[in-house]
N, C-alpha and C positions, 0 to 999 in steps of 0.2 A: 504493500500500500504506500510505502515511502519511496519507492524506486524513482519516480519522476522528480522528487524533491532533493534526492541525495546522490544523484549520479552525474552532476555537472562538473565535478572536479575530482582528481585522484586523491586529494587529501581530505575529502569530506566523508566521514564515517556515517553510516546509517544507524538508527537506534538498535538494530540487530547486531552491530559490530562488523558490518560488511563494507568492503570497498567495491562499489559496483563497476567502476572503471576497470579494475583488475579482472573482474568477472567477465566483462565485455571482451577484454583482450584474450582471455582463455577461450571464450566462445569463438573468436576469430580463428583460433587454432583448430577447433573442432570442425570448422567449415572448410579447411584446407584439404587437399588431396592426401591420401594415406601414405605414410612412410613406415618402414619396418626395420628394426635393427636387431642383430643377434651377435653374441660374442662367444668364442670358445677359449680354450687355453692358449691358443697360438694366433688366432685371427679375429677380426671384427668386421662385420658386413652391414651395409646399408642398402636397402632397395626402396625405390620411390615410384609412385604413380604420377606421371605428369599430366597436366591439363592444358587444353588450348581453349581460348575464349570463344572461338568460332572455327569453322572448318577451314577458312582461308588464312588463319593466323598460325604462327609457330607455337610449339609447346613451351610452357614455362619451365625454366630451369629449376630443378629441385635439389640437386646434389652439388656442393661447392667444396673445392679443395682449399684448405687453409694453409697447409704445409705438407712436406713430404711424409709426415707421420700422422696427419690429422685431417679430417674432413667432416662436413656436416650435411644433414638433410633438413630442409625447412618445411614448416607447415604454418600457414597464416598469411600475413601481409608481406609480399615480396619487397616493397620499398623499405620496410623496417628491417627485414632480413639483410638487405644490402648494407645498411648502416652498421649493424652488429658484426656481419662477416668481415667488412673492411677493418673494423676495430680489432677483430681477432687476428687478421693477417698482420696488422701493425705490431701487435704484441708478440706474435711469433717471430717476426723479423727482428724486433728489438732484442729478444732473448738470444738469437744467434749472433747479433752484432756485439752485445755487451758481455755475454757469458760463453759464447762459442759452443752452444748446445741447444737442442730443440727444447721448447718450453714443455714442462709436464702438462698432461691433459687436464687433470683436475685443477691445477693452479690457473690455467687459462679460463676454464669455465667459471671458477670462483670470481675472477675479475669481471667477466661478462655479467655475472649475476649481480655484482655490486653496482655496476653501471646501470643495469636495468632497474634495480630496486630504488635507485635515486629518483627515478621518474614516478614512483608511487609515493614519494615523500615530499616532493617540492611542488609548490603551487604553480599553476600555469603549464605543467607538463602532463603527458599521458603515458601510460604503460605501453611498451612495445607490443604490438599485436602479432607476435610471431613466436613460435617455439622451435627448438632445435633438438634433433637427435645427433649426437656427436660420437664418432668412432676415432680411436687413436691408439698408438702403440708407443710406450715409453719404457723407462728403466724398470717399471713395475709390471710390465706386460700389456696385453690388449685391454681396452676399456670401451664401454658403451654407456654414455651419459645422456640424460634428458635435461634440457634447460627450459624453464617456464618464465614468462614475463614478470611474474611476481618476485623473481629472484631466487626461486627454488631450483636446486640442482640435485638430481638423483642418479644413482648408478644402477644399471640393470644387467641381467643375463640375457634378456630379450624383451623388447617392448615395441609398441606402435603408437603413433599419434596421427591425428587427422580424421577425416570423414570415414565413418564405418570402421573405425580402428578396433572396436571391441571384438569384431569377428576375428581379426588377426591375433588379438591377445588370447582368445579362446584356443586357437591352434597352438600358440606359443606355450600356454599353460599346460597343454596336454603332452607336449614333446620336449619341454625344457631339460629333462634329464639327459637327453642325448646331445645337447649342445656342447658341454665342456670337452667331450672327446671327439667331436665331429671334425672331419677333414675340411679343408678349404672348400672343396666342391660341394660336400654335403651341407655345409653352412649356407652357401649361396642358394642352393635349391630349397632348403627349408625356409629361408627368408622369402623366396618367390612364392612358395606355397601359401605362406601366411598372407602375403600381399594379395594373392589371387582370391582369398576368402573375403576380401573387402569389396570386390567388384559387384556391380549390379548385374541383373540378368542380361542386359543388353551389351555389357562390356566384356572384353577379353584382353589378356596381356599381349602386346605387340611390340615390335621393335621401336615404334614411334613413341609409345607412352610409358616405357619402362627405362629406368636408370639403375645401375648397379655400381657399388663401390666397395672396395675391400682394402684392408691394411693389416699387416701382421708381422710376425717374426721374419726377418730377412726379406721383407717385401714393403716397398714404399706404397703410399696411397695410390691406388689404381682405380680409374673410372671407366666403366663400360657404358657406352651410350649409342643410340641409333643402331647401325648395322652390327656393332660390336656385341650387342645383346642377343643376337640371333643364336649363337652357339648355346647360350644358357637356356633360352626358350625351347630349343630343340631337346636339350637334355631333360627339361621339365616334363616333356612328353605331350602336354596339352597346352594349347594356346590360351585357354581360359575356360570359364564355365560354359560358354556357348558350345565349344568343341566337346566338352564332357557330356552335355545334355544331348548333343547330336548323336554321339556314339551310343549313349544309353537308349535313345529312342530307336535307333537302328537295330539294336540288339533285342529290344522288346517287341518290335513289330513282327507279326507272323509272316513268314515268307509265302509268296504266292505259289499255288500248286503248279508243277511243271506239266507239260503235255504228256510225258511218259506216265506220270502218276495218275492222270485222268484216265488214260487207256487201260492201265492196270486195274483201276477201280471198276471200270466198265466190264472188263473180262471176268472179274471176280463175281459181279452181280449176275452175269449170264451163266456162270458155272453153278451158282446157287439155284 
């Protein structure tokens, strides 16, 4: 009942103790296209579903390389993502320049969280309407972290964000026991299966709308996009739910009787 009176600024609390501007920013993330992240003992993987505003436009970029050991997937407002991703690139470059080493993944995410949380505490600013899934590999191994515009940073074994992400989480919850020991290929295919579960009935995974990135032990951040994703879609076996439904429908439909079967049936009737 107080929403219209208390959502005009990020520093105004409602009587229920809520910051509606922060909630609106989290809602923008839920409206973004789905992204899925999984981590094993040696690698971390991100897969993302790209969108295009219309058939004549290009697809929106969803995976961004920050450094050789670090990359992100975005969900939410792309302009806000650009600001924060550029900030992350600057911090990664500064670490190499000043300390001659890659910046630790958790330290970088904490700095981004501090920057984002200031926008929830200062008058005249608004929270960033974007969330990140971040994969990286540093001295402590592979990492998968989630950043939220409220300033919250969480580390996961597997997670998803964006539209219809709960379907992907259900798949991840059922199979997370296999992730720590999974190979690089198994990890990517598991992420694609989880992403496939977020699709609507009319959609399917294609070379145009899927992006894949991986980083791990003895492997720099690698991005697969456009034609480079064809190999992984072929290994997945099914292009999407549409292909699966088509195969099931074909298997369930009774086959039409052949001419030989009809003649055999007629002969049997005459014999009787």
